[in-house]
C-alpha positions, 0 to 999 in steps of 0.5 A, spaced: 486 528 422 492 524 425 491 524 432 495 529 436 501 526 442 500 529 449 504 528 455 501 525 461 506 525 466 506 523 473 511 526 476 508 523 484 508 516 485 504 513 490 506 506 494 502 502 498 507 499 503 505 492 506 505 486 500 508 492 495 514 494 497 515 489 503 514 482 504 510 483 510 504 479 508 507 472 511 508 475 517 501 479 518 498 473 517 502 470 522 501 475 528 494 476 526 493 468 527 497 468 534 493 474 535 486 470 535 489 463 539 491 469 545 486 472 545 481 465 544 478 467 537 477 463 532 483 463 528 481 466 521 484 462 515 491 465 512 487 467 506 482 471 510 487 475 513 490 476 506 483 479 503 484 484 510 490 487 509 491 493 506 485 496 511 487 499 518 487 495 523 480 496 527 477 495 521 481 488 519 478 486 526 471 487 525 471 484 518 475 479 521 472 478 528 466 482 529 469 486 533 466 492 533 468 495 540 473 500 541 476 497 547 477 490 545 479 492 539 485 496 542 486 490 546 487 486 541 491 492 537 496 491 542 496 484 542 497 484 535 503 489 535 506 485 541 506 479 537 508 483 530 515 487 534 517 483 539 515 475 538 514 474 532 521 472 528 518 471 521 522 475 516 520 481 513 524 484 508 523 489 502 522 486 495 528 484 491 530 491 487 526 496 491 531 500 493 534 500 486 528 502 483 526 507 488 533 510 486 532 510 479 525 513 480 528 518 483 533 520 480 529 521 474 526 526 478 519 523 480 516 524 487 514 519 492 510 518 496 507 512 501 499 511 503 499 504 507 494 501 512 500 501 517 500 505 524 505 512 523 510 508 528 510 501 524 512 506 517 517 510 521 520 504 524 520 499 517 523 507 513 528 506 519 530 499 518 529 498 512 533 506 510 529 508 506 524 513 508 529 518 505 525 516 499 520 519 500 516 526 500 510 525 503 506 519 506 500 518 509 498 512 515 492 508 518 492 512 525 492 520 520 486 518 516 480 514 514 482 506 512 482 504 505 478 504 500 476 512 503 480 517 499 482 521 503 490 519 505 490 520 497 487 527 497 492 530 504 497 527 499 496 532 493 494 538 498 501 537 501 505 536 495 501 540 490 501 535 486 494 535 481 491 528 481 492 526 474 500 527 475 500 521 480 499 514 480 497 509 486 500 502 486 498 497 490 498 490 491 491 490 493 485 492 491 483 497 496 489 500 493 486 500 487 479 502 489 482 508 493 485 511 487 478 509 483 475 514 489 480 519 488 480 519 481 486 517 480 490 512 476 493 506 479 497 501 477 496 493 481 502 488 483 501 481 483 506 479 488 502 481 494 495 480 497 490 479 491 491 475 484 491 480 477 484 477 476 482 480 482 486 487 481 484 487 474 476 488 476 478 495 479 480 497 473 488 498 474 492 502 467 496 495 468 498 490 474 506 489 474 508 482 475 515 485 478 517 491 481 523 492 475 517 493 470 516 499 473 521 504 471 519 502 464 512 502 464 511 509 467 516 512 461 510 508 456 505 511 460 508 519 459 506 519 451 498 517 449 494 519 443 489 523 444 482 521 443 
């Protein structure tokens, strides 16, 4: 008996932001290192900073500097944000072809959302600067939910949009994005142009790892129908 073909549609695509849609990793690394220098803390290596991108800032501070005191964390976060917003000139543009791909997805009827380690203020500012906020139906930020890889962000996006877990797919550049998806029992895709490489991402069992964002629309179309088991 031949296998039947069943449709597996992903009408909701949830993106990470930093390192996935926005090329902000160099700026984050620079600002974290400058924050450490300003606070007389050991300056972390670039690789160490890259490895915590995707986590909420206070979790990142715990991992990088063993800083668990809430008052000290707030002081460091204030220094970091001063560099990020005003003092560090490192550019953080969208990756090439992001707007075109987001437009293609929305025109095809797919709904988009964001689950990010940014604070709400930071995401809203990035949307204003890139004129991309209109693409997204829903979003959750680091100051609104538990840090990745806890699944709260994804669960709340699903509750807000009315989609089921199996109708959504998470796309991100870090293992924390994919672990969050796994914790929510949600399919995921990795992207190789951010903080973690193919090998690291594949350990979290995504459906695939993209090498460029222009591959996404065709891959989603390929995933719409798969043989039933």
